[in-house]
N, CA, C and O atoms as a DFTB+ gen file, in Angstrom:
616 C
 N C O
     1  1      -7.589     184.060     143.159
     2  2      -9.032     184.038     143.189
     3  2      -9.536     185.414     142.794
     4  3      -9.191     186.416     143.422
     5  1     -10.327     185.457     141.787
     6  2     -10.823     186.729     141.300
     7  2     -12.340     186.760     141.426
     8  3     -13.017     185.789     141.085
     9  1     -12.865     187.865     141.911
    10  2     -14.319     188.040     142.018
    11  2     -14.715     189.304     141.282
    12  3     -13.991     190.300     141.294
    13  1     -15.870     189.253     140.643
    14  2     -16.383     190.392     139.901
    15  2     -17.405     191.112     140.777
    16  3     -18.427     190.534     141.147
    17  1     -17.125     192.392     141.113
    18  2     -18.034     193.192     141.936
    19  2     -18.270     194.530     141.275
    20  3     -17.323     195.277     141.026
    21  1     -19.482     194.832     140.998
    22  2     -19.884     196.123     140.452
    23  2     -18.990     196.566     139.298
    24  3     -18.596     197.730     139.219
    25  1     -18.679     195.649     138.423
    26  2     -17.899     196.003     137.251
    27  2     -16.403     196.088     137.498
    28  3     -15.647     196.350     136.563
    29  1     -15.951     195.873     138.733
    30  2     -14.511     195.919     139.047
    31  2     -14.014     194.509     139.329
    32  3     -14.757     193.648     139.802
    33  1     -12.790     194.304     139.037
    34  2     -12.186     193.018     139.339
    35  2     -11.280     193.185     140.550
    36  3     -10.401     194.047     140.557
    37  1     -11.488     192.373     141.561
    38  2     -10.660     192.399     142.763
    39  2      -9.995     191.042     142.937
    40  3     -10.564     190.005     142.596
    41  1      -8.817     191.068     143.457
    42  2      -8.130     189.828     143.764
    43  2      -8.201     189.596     145.263
    44  3      -7.822     190.455     146.059
    45  1      -8.688     188.435     145.630
    46  2      -8.779     188.069     147.040
    47  2      -7.606     187.150     147.339
    48  3      -7.454     186.099     146.718
    49  1      -6.804     187.543     148.267
    50  2      -5.636     186.734     148.617
    51  2      -6.006     185.729     149.696
    52  3      -6.747     186.050     150.625
    53  1      -5.489     184.516     149.571
    54  2      -5.791     183.525     150.602
    55  2      -5.097     183.889     151.905
    56  3      -4.025     184.495     151.899
    57  1      -5.697     183.527     152.995
    58  2      -5.081     183.760     154.300
    59  2      -3.919     182.787     154.457
    60  3      -3.893     181.758     153.782
    61  1      -2.952     183.086     155.333
    62  2      -1.759     182.237     155.450
    63  2      -2.050     180.759     155.680
    64  3      -1.326     179.914     155.155
    65  1      -3.087     180.415     156.447
    66  2      -3.391     179.001     156.673
    67  2      -3.763     178.301     155.374
    68  3      -3.401     177.141     155.177
    69  1      -4.478     178.981     154.487
    70  2      -4.855     178.390     153.211
    71  2      -3.642     178.184     152.320
    72  3      -3.591     177.220     151.556
    73  1      -2.674     179.072     152.411
    74  2      -1.468     178.936     151.601
    75  2      -0.752     177.646     151.965
    76  3      -0.307     176.914     151.080
    77  1      -0.634     177.358     153.259
    78  2       0.038     176.142     153.701
    79  2      -0.682     174.898     153.197
    80  3      -0.038     173.900     152.874
    81  1      -2.001     174.945     153.128
    82  2      -2.753     173.792     152.657
    83  2      -2.600     173.601     151.152
    84  3      -2.644     172.472     150.662
    85  1      -2.424     174.678     150.427
    86  2      -2.315     174.593     148.981
    87  2      -0.944     174.143     148.508
    88  3      -0.825     173.485     147.474
    89  1       0.078     174.491     149.249
    90  2       1.444     174.226     148.809
    91  2       2.126     173.270     149.788
    92  3       2.255     173.589     150.970
    93  1       2.561     172.112     149.315
    94  2       3.242     171.193     150.230
    95  2       4.610     171.748     150.638
    96  3       5.255     172.474     149.881
    97  1       5.024     171.395     151.826
    98  2       6.307     171.870     152.349
    99  2       7.457     171.245     151.567
   100  3       7.393     170.083     151.164
   101  1       8.494     172.024     151.363
   102  2       9.688     171.516     150.684
   103  2      10.731     171.010     151.672
   104  3      11.768     170.486     151.266
   105  1      10.465     171.161     152.963
   106  2      11.451     170.762     153.959
   107  2      11.867     169.297     153.854
   108  3      13.061     169.011     153.940
   109  1      10.945     168.361     153.675
   110  2      11.413     166.973     153.561
   111  2      12.395     166.774     152.412
   112  3      13.383     166.053     152.561
   113  1      12.138     167.397     151.283
   114  2      13.035     167.257     150.133
   115  2      14.393     167.893     150.420
   116  3      15.436     167.332     150.084
   117  1      14.369     169.056     151.037
   118  2      15.623     169.738     151.374
   119  2      16.432     168.913     152.367
   120  3      17.637     168.732     152.192
   121  1      15.770     168.413     153.412
   122  2      16.470     167.614     154.419
   123  2      17.017     166.315     153.826
   124  3      18.115     165.883     154.178
   125  1      16.256     165.697     152.933
   126  2      16.713     164.469     152.283
   127  2      17.946     164.744     151.429
   128  3      18.889     163.953     151.432
   129  1      17.948     165.856     150.702
   130  2      19.095     166.204     149.859
   131  2      20.327     166.528     150.697
   132  3      21.430     166.088     150.373
   133  1      20.149     167.291     151.769
   134  2      21.273     167.612     152.657
   135  2      21.823     166.335     153.289
   136  3      23.038     166.154     153.378
   137  1      20.932     165.460     153.722
   138  2      21.372     164.185     154.299
   139  2      22.119     163.341     153.293
   140  3      23.137     162.732     153.622
   141  1      21.619     163.299     152.059
   142  2      22.279     162.513     151.007
   143  2      23.677     163.052     150.726
   144  3      24.633     162.283     150.628
   145  1      23.797     164.360     150.596
   146  2      25.108     164.959     150.331
   147  2      26.063     164.747     151.502
   148  3      27.259     164.539     151.300
   149  1      25.543     164.798     152.713
   150  2      26.385     164.555     153.892
   151  2      26.891     163.121     153.910
   152  3      28.056     162.878     154.225
   153  1      26.030     162.174     153.576
   154  2      26.445     160.767     153.528
   155  2      27.494     160.574     152.432
   156  3      28.457     159.830     152.622
   157  1      27.317     161.232     151.303
   158  2      28.315     161.134     150.229
   159  2      29.665     161.712     150.661
   160  3      30.714     161.184     150.290
   161  1      29.640     162.787     151.437
   162  2      30.884     163.366     151.955
   163  2      31.580     162.365     152.877
   164  3      32.795     162.183     152.797
   165  1      30.818     161.725     153.740
   166  2      31.387     160.726     154.657
   167  2      32.058     159.607     153.858
   168  3      33.176     159.198     154.171
   169  1      31.378     159.124     152.839
   170  2      31.959     158.064     152.006
   171  2      33.209     158.521     151.277
   172  3      34.185     157.778     151.181
   173  1      33.179     159.750     150.762
   174  2      34.342     160.278     150.037
   175  2      35.549     160.418     150.958
   176  3      36.674     160.121     150.556
   177  1      35.325     160.860     152.172
   178  2      36.430     160.997     153.131
   179  2      37.021     159.621     153.438
   180  3      38.240     159.481     153.529
   181  1      36.176     158.613     153.595
   182  2      36.698     157.275     153.875
   183  2      37.497     156.728     152.697
   184  3      38.518     156.071     152.899
   185  1      37.049     156.987     151.475
   186  2      37.811     156.531     150.312
   187  2      39.143     157.274     150.220
   188  3      40.174     156.672     149.918
   189  1      39.120     158.572     150.478
   190  2      40.359     159.358     150.442
   191  2      41.336     158.851     151.489
   192  3      42.528     158.728     151.210
   193  1      40.858     158.559     152.677
   194  2      41.722     158.060     153.743
   195  2      42.263     156.665     153.407
   196  3      43.389     156.321     153.766
   197  1      41.456     155.884     152.727
   198  2      41.882     154.539     152.341
   199  2      43.134     154.591     151.469
   200  3      44.058     153.796     151.639
   201  1      43.148     155.549     150.525
   202  2      44.300     155.639     149.621
   203  2      45.379     156.607     150.117
   204  3      46.562     156.273     150.063
   205  1      45.007     157.782     150.592
   206  2      45.989     158.809     150.947
   207  2      46.713     158.508     152.254
   208  3      47.914     158.749     152.365
   209  1      46.008     157.992     153.227
   210  2      46.630     157.709     154.529
   211  2      47.031     156.249     154.676
   212  3      47.409     155.813     155.764
   213  1      46.951     155.502     153.599
   214  2      47.391     154.102     153.544
   215  2      46.614     153.188     154.493
   216  3      47.173     152.253     155.067
   217  1      45.322     153.470     154.648
   218  2      44.493     152.548     155.416
   219  2      44.262     151.256     154.636
   220  3      43.744     150.282     155.182
   221  1      44.644     151.246     153.366
   222  2      44.494     150.036     152.567
   223  2      45.385     148.896     153.044
   224  3      45.151     147.743     152.683
   225  1      46.401     149.195     153.847
   226  2      47.270     148.141     154.362
   227  2      46.909     147.740     155.787
   228  3      47.520     146.826     156.341
   229  1      45.943     148.397     156.381
   230  2      45.537     148.069     157.753
   231  2      44.483     146.966     157.688
   232  3      43.409     147.164     157.120
   233  1      44.793     145.795     158.274
   234  2      43.820     144.702     158.217
   235  2      42.501     145.095     158.901
   236  3      42.495     145.852     159.871
   237  1      41.439     144.593     158.404
   238  2      40.060     144.796     158.868
   239  2      39.611     146.246     158.681
   240  3      38.560     146.479     158.085
   241  1      40.371     147.223     159.168
   242  2      39.973     148.620     159.071
   243  2      39.950     149.081     157.605
   244  3      39.035     149.796     157.197
   245  1      40.941     148.679     156.825
   246  2      40.996     149.059     155.412
   247  2      39.752     148.623     154.643
   248  3      39.107     149.449     153.998
   249  1      39.407     147.333     154.703
   250  2      38.181     146.905     154.021
   251  2      36.914     147.582     154.564
   252  3      35.962     147.799     153.814
   253  1      36.897     147.913     155.850
   254  2      35.739     148.626     156.400
   255  2      35.619     150.029     155.806
   256  3      34.510     150.527     155.611
   257  1      36.749     150.663     155.520
   258  2      36.719     151.978     154.879
   259  2      36.119     151.868     153.474
   260  3      35.336     152.723     153.059
   261  1      36.491     150.816     152.750
   262  2      35.939     150.622     151.402
   263  2      34.438     150.337     151.492
   264  3      33.658     150.879     150.709
   265  1      34.035     149.496     152.434
   266  2      32.603     149.210     152.605
   267  2      31.829     150.463     152.992
   268  3      30.690     150.645     152.562
   269  1      32.433     151.320     153.792
   270  2      31.779     152.576     154.158
   271  2      31.569     153.423     152.906
   272  3      30.501     154.005     152.715
   273  1      32.584     153.489     152.061
   274  2      32.457     154.261     150.817
   275  2      31.361     153.692     149.920
   276  3      30.533     154.444     149.405
   277  1      31.348     152.392     149.731
   278  2      30.352     151.760     148.859
   279  2      28.944     151.984     149.411
   280  3      28.033     152.372     148.680
   281  1      28.779     151.733     150.718
   282  2      27.466     151.934     151.332
   283  2      27.014     153.383     151.258
   284  3      25.857     153.657     150.939
   285  1      27.912     154.309     151.548
   286  2      27.572     155.730     151.510
   287  2      27.207     156.164     150.090
   288  3      26.301     156.975     149.901
   289  1      27.903     155.630     149.104
   290  2      27.609     155.982     147.713
   291  2      26.224     155.475     147.314
   292  3      25.444     156.217     146.716
   293  1      25.916     154.239     147.633
   294  2      24.599     153.687     147.294
   295  2      23.480     154.424     148.020
   296  3      22.461     154.762     147.419
   297  1      23.669     154.669     149.300
   298  2      22.646     155.368     150.086
   299  2      22.480     156.803     149.595
   300  3      21.360     157.253     149.354
   301  1      23.586     157.517     149.446
   302  2      23.527     158.917     149.031
   303  2      22.898     159.098     147.663
   304  3      22.044     159.966     147.482
   305  1      23.309     158.290     146.702
   306  2      22.726     158.409     145.359
   307  2      21.259     157.991     145.349
   308  3      20.445     158.590     144.647
   309  1      20.923     156.964     146.127
   310  2      19.527     156.538     146.219
   311  2      18.636     157.616     146.811
   312  3      17.494     157.786     146.383
   313  1      19.149     158.341     147.787
   314  2      18.371     159.420     148.395
   315  2      18.209     160.605     147.457
   316  3      17.263     161.378     147.606
   317  1      19.102     160.766     146.502
   318  2      19.010     161.883     145.565
   319  2      18.054     161.618     144.407
   320  3      17.699     162.544     143.678
   321  1      17.634     160.375     144.227
   322  2      16.690     160.053     143.151
   323  2      15.312     160.584     143.538
   324  3      14.771     160.198     144.574
   325  1      14.734     161.471     142.710
   326  2      13.430     162.033     143.056
   327  2      12.288     161.087     142.663
   328  3      12.489     160.120     141.928
   329  1      11.103     161.385     143.162
   330  2       9.922     160.652     142.730
   331  2       9.083     160.142     143.882
   332  3       9.596     159.735     144.925
   333  1       7.786     160.175     143.667
   334  2       6.853     159.680     144.688
   335  2       6.997     158.192     144.917
   336  3       6.868     157.717     146.046
   337  1       7.264     157.452     143.853
   338  2       7.383     156.000     143.996
   339  2       8.608     155.602     144.812
   340  3       8.702     154.468     145.281
   341  1       9.545     156.532     144.982
   342  2      10.765     156.246     145.739
   343  2      10.586     156.477     147.238
   344  3      11.474     156.138     148.019
   345  1       9.453     157.048     147.655
   346  2       9.276     157.411     149.069
   347  2       9.522     156.262     150.043
   348  3      10.244     156.450     151.022
   349  1       8.947     155.068     149.811
   350  2       9.241     153.977     150.760
   351  2      10.729     153.642     150.803
   352  3      11.279     153.365     151.869
   353  1      11.378     153.669     149.640
   354  2      12.815     153.397     149.601
   355  2      13.602     154.519     150.270
   356  3      14.604     154.259     150.936
   357  1      13.157     155.764     150.098
   358  2      13.817     156.889     150.763
   359  2      13.794     156.713     152.277
   360  3      14.775     157.024     152.953
   361  1      12.679     156.216     152.814
   362  2      12.603     155.997     154.264
   363  2      13.642     154.965     154.702
   364  3      14.341     155.165     155.695
   365  1      13.741     153.873     153.966
   366  2      14.721     152.838     154.313
   367  2      16.156     153.336     154.135
   368  3      17.018     153.075     154.974
   369  1      16.403     154.048     153.046
   370  2      17.741     154.586     152.819
   371  2      18.116     155.609     153.891
   372  3      19.279     155.695     154.286
   373  1      17.148     156.377     154.359
   374  2      17.416     157.339     155.438
   375  2      17.838     156.621     156.709
   376  3      18.783     157.035     157.381
   377  1      17.139     155.554     157.033
   378  2      17.539     154.760     158.203
   379  2      18.938     154.188     158.017
   380  3      19.733     154.167     158.956
   381  1      19.237     153.724     156.810
   382  2      20.576     153.218     156.515
   383  2      21.632     154.299     156.619
   384  3      22.724     154.051     157.130
   385  1      21.321     155.500     156.139
   386  2      22.261     156.616     156.225
   387  2      22.539     157.021     157.664
   388  3      23.676     157.315     158.033
   389  1      21.484     157.032     158.470
   390  2      21.660     157.342     159.901
   391  2      22.527     156.280     160.552
   392  3      23.441     156.600     161.312
   393  1      22.246     155.021     160.258
   394  2      23.042     153.930     160.828
   395  2      24.493     153.977     160.394
   396  3      25.392     153.784     161.211
   397  1      24.733     154.233     159.106
   398  2      26.098     154.304     158.590
   399  2      26.870     155.441     159.259
   400  3      28.000     155.250     159.709
   401  1      26.259     156.622     159.321
   402  2      26.939     157.783     159.899
   403  2      27.177     157.599     161.391
   404  3      28.259     157.905     161.892
   405  1      26.182     157.105     162.096
   406  2      26.325     156.914     163.547
   407  2      27.370     155.844     163.865
   408  3      28.156     155.996     164.800
   409  1      27.376     154.771     163.089
   410  2      28.360     153.708     163.308
   411  2      29.780     154.209     163.051
   412  3      30.690     153.917     163.827
   413  1      29.974     154.959     161.970
   414  2      31.299     155.504     161.673
   415  2      31.755     156.437     162.794
   416  3      32.921     156.425     163.188
   417  1      30.821     157.244     163.301
   418  2      31.127     158.167     164.401
   419  2      31.570     157.395     165.644
   420  3      32.581     157.731     166.261
   421  1      30.819     156.374     166.004
   422  2      31.133     155.578     167.205
   423  2      32.458     154.850     167.029
   424  3      33.278     154.838     167.947
   425  1      32.683     154.239     165.857
   426  2      33.937     153.523     165.633
   427  2      35.135     154.465     165.714
   428  3      36.175     154.090     166.256
   429  1      35.009     155.672     165.188
   430  2      36.098     156.638     165.279
   431  2      36.346     157.011     166.732
   432  3      37.494     157.077     167.174
   433  1      35.280     157.255     167.470
   434  2      35.416     157.604     168.886
   435  2      36.106     156.479     169.663
   436  3      36.987     156.736     170.484
   437  1      35.707     155.248     169.402
   438  2      36.329     154.104     170.091
   439  2      37.801     154.001     169.717
   440  3      38.645     153.795     170.589
   441  1      38.124     154.143     168.423
   442  2      39.518     153.990     167.983
   443  2      40.412     155.113     168.485
   444  3      41.634     154.968     168.499
   445  1      39.826     156.225     168.897
   446  2      40.619     157.314     169.487
   447  2      41.011     156.996     170.933
   448  3      41.998     157.534     171.435
   449  1      40.258     156.137     171.600
   450  2      40.483     155.872     173.028
   451  2      41.052     154.498     173.331
   452  3      41.677     154.301     174.374
   453  1      40.843     153.551     172.436
   454  2      41.391     152.210     172.635
   455  2      41.492     151.533     171.277
   456  3      40.842     151.957     170.322
   457  1      42.298     150.491     171.185
   458  2      42.436     149.812     169.898
   459  2      41.100     149.209     169.433
   460  3      40.345     148.637     170.220
   461  1      40.841     149.357     168.142
   462  2      39.648     148.790     167.520
   463  2      40.121     147.862     166.413
   464  3      40.726     148.319     165.443
   465  1      39.857     146.579     166.540
   466  2      40.343     145.568     165.599
   467  2      41.858     145.678     165.439
   468  3      42.382     145.508     164.338
   469  1      42.556     145.961     166.531
   470  2      44.012     146.045     166.514
   471  2      44.563     147.367     166.013
   472  3      45.771     147.486     165.808
   473  1      43.722     148.354     165.813
   474  2      44.169     149.653     165.301
   475  2      43.678     150.761     166.220
   476  3      42.528     150.764     166.660
   477  1      44.581     151.709     166.501
   478  2      44.192     152.871     167.296
   479  2      44.589     154.136     166.549
   480  3      45.740     154.292     166.141
   481  1      43.638     155.028     166.376
   482  2      43.875     156.299     165.693
   483  2      44.224     157.348     166.738
   484  3      44.008     157.138     167.932
   485  1      44.755     158.462     166.296
   486  2      45.125     159.525     167.220
   487  2      44.963     160.873     166.530
   488  3      45.164     160.985     165.320
   489  1      44.607     161.872     167.283
   490  2      44.523     163.234     166.768
   491  2      43.359     163.448     165.818
   492  3      42.817     162.508     165.236
   493  1      42.994     164.710     165.681
   494  2      41.888     165.078     164.796
   495  2      42.444     165.818     163.584
   496  3      42.535     167.045     163.573
   497  1      42.813     165.045     162.565
   498  2      43.247     165.632     161.303
   499  2      42.056     166.310     160.639
   500  3      40.911     166.101     161.040
   501  1      42.325     167.110     159.638
   502  2      41.269     167.810     158.908
   503  2      40.244     166.827     158.353
   504  3      39.042     167.091     158.397
   505  1      40.709     165.705     157.836
   506  2      39.806     164.706     157.266
   507  2      38.853     164.157     158.315
   508  3      37.680     163.912     158.032
   509  1      39.363     163.964     159.532
   510  2      38.519     163.442     160.611
   511  2      37.459     164.465     160.991
   512  3      36.307     164.107     161.237
   513  1      37.835     165.715     161.040
   514  2      36.867     166.769     161.361
   515  2      35.789     166.842     160.285
   516  3      34.609     166.993     160.601
   517  1      36.183     166.737     159.020
   518  2      35.208     166.745     157.919
   519  2      34.279     165.540     158.029
   520  3      33.068     165.666     157.852
   521  1      34.846     164.382     158.320
   522  2      34.018     163.178     158.457
   523  2      33.044     163.320     159.623
   524  3      31.869     162.976     159.496
   525  1      33.524     163.824     160.754
   526  2      32.637     163.999     161.918
   527  2      31.518     164.991     161.619
   528  3      30.371     164.769     162.005
   529  1      31.849     166.088     160.931
   530  2      30.821     167.070     160.564
   531  2      29.812     166.454     159.594
   532  3      28.608     166.674     159.727
   533  1      30.297     165.688     158.625
   534  2      29.403     165.020     157.681
   535  2      28.503     164.006     158.365
   536  3      27.314     163.911     158.060
   537  1      29.075     163.250     159.292
   538  2      28.274     162.257     160.016
   539  2      27.204     162.924     160.866
   540  3      26.057     162.479     160.892
   541  1      27.580     163.991     161.560
   542  2      26.600     164.704     162.388
   543  2      25.509     165.322     161.515
   544  3      24.326     165.240     161.846
   545  1      25.903     165.938     160.404
   546  2      24.926     166.552     159.499
   547  2      23.996     165.494     158.910
   548  3      22.795     165.730     158.774
   549  1      24.540     164.338     158.563
   550  2      23.713     163.265     158.000
   551  2      22.680     162.781     159.012
   552  3      21.510     162.604     158.674
   553  1      23.113     162.568     160.249
   554  2      22.178     162.090     161.273
   555  2      21.084     163.120     161.527
   556  3      19.908     162.764     161.603
   557  1      21.452     164.378     161.658
   558  2      20.467     165.431     161.939
   559  2      19.510     165.613     160.759
   560  3      18.295     165.659     160.950
   561  1      20.048     165.718     159.547
   562  2      19.210     165.968     158.374
   563  2      18.293     164.781     158.077
   564  3      17.109     164.971     157.796
   565  1      18.823     163.571     158.137
   566  2      17.997     162.410     157.807
   567  2      16.965     162.121     158.900
   568  3      15.867     161.650     158.605
   569  1      17.310     162.398     160.150
   570  2      16.310     162.272     161.222
   571  2      15.206     163.306     161.018
   572  3      14.024     163.000     161.176
   573  1      15.594     164.521     160.672
   574  2      14.605     165.555     160.370
   575  2      13.726     165.167     159.198
   576  3      12.519     165.410     159.217
   577  1      14.324     164.562     158.175
   578  2      13.542     164.101     157.025
   579  2      12.522     163.055     157.448
   580  3      11.358     163.126     157.056
   581  1      12.956     162.080     158.251
   582  2      12.030     161.034     158.688
   583  2      10.881     161.613     159.503
   584  3       9.726     161.229     159.316
   585  1      11.198     162.538     160.407
   586  2      10.152     163.172     161.220
   587  2       9.180     163.936     160.331
   588  3       7.966     163.805     160.482
   589  1       9.706     164.733     159.406
   590  2       8.843     165.514     158.513
   591  2       7.986     164.609     157.640
   592  3       6.807     164.891     157.424
   593  1       8.562     163.533     157.140
   594  2       7.823     162.599     156.271
   595  2       6.733     161.889     157.063
   596  3       5.614     161.733     156.574
   597  1       7.046     161.460     158.276
   598  2       6.051     160.761     159.079
   599  2       4.929     161.694     159.517
   600  3       3.774     161.275     159.593
   601  1       5.251     162.953     159.805
   602  2       4.212     163.930     160.151
   603  2       3.294     164.202     158.971
   604  3       2.079     164.317     159.129
   605  1       3.876     164.302     157.809
   606  2       3.086     164.578     156.601
   607  2       2.182     163.394     156.268
   608  3       1.029     163.582     155.880
   609  1       2.699     162.182     156.417
   610  2       1.923     160.989     156.062
   611  2       0.876     160.633     157.110
   612  3      -0.066     159.896     156.822
   613  1       1.038     161.154     158.326
   614  2       0.099     160.808     159.407
   615  2      -1.253     161.473     159.249
   616  3      -2.139     161.274     160.081
């Protein structure tokens, strides 16, 4: 904002509150991207475990690992697509990402303590730690995205 006073040009800077009104927050976009990448990590770990740890021969659990990968890939890539017209879909995909990550977390926890569909896992291999970190990051980031989006739209 420039004003002309007595032949001099001065620049008037907006106060901090005006800056916030002029520039939309980038936090929802950042949280959505972090959540999407976290969901993709979860899916990648499940696909790696399916082939590397031979979960492909475990009945029920093997196909669930593949479904986790497919779902995580669709959700993660969908969340990475930019655009205003995608906002309603981003909200639904965020809920799906939270559900996918939370369900994988719970199923892993159950399989560590008792058999799940006839299979019991043991120990925390590096892959399990990566999956747990990805699931936790996805839930936190996507929940933060939903909160930020709902606050902005309200």
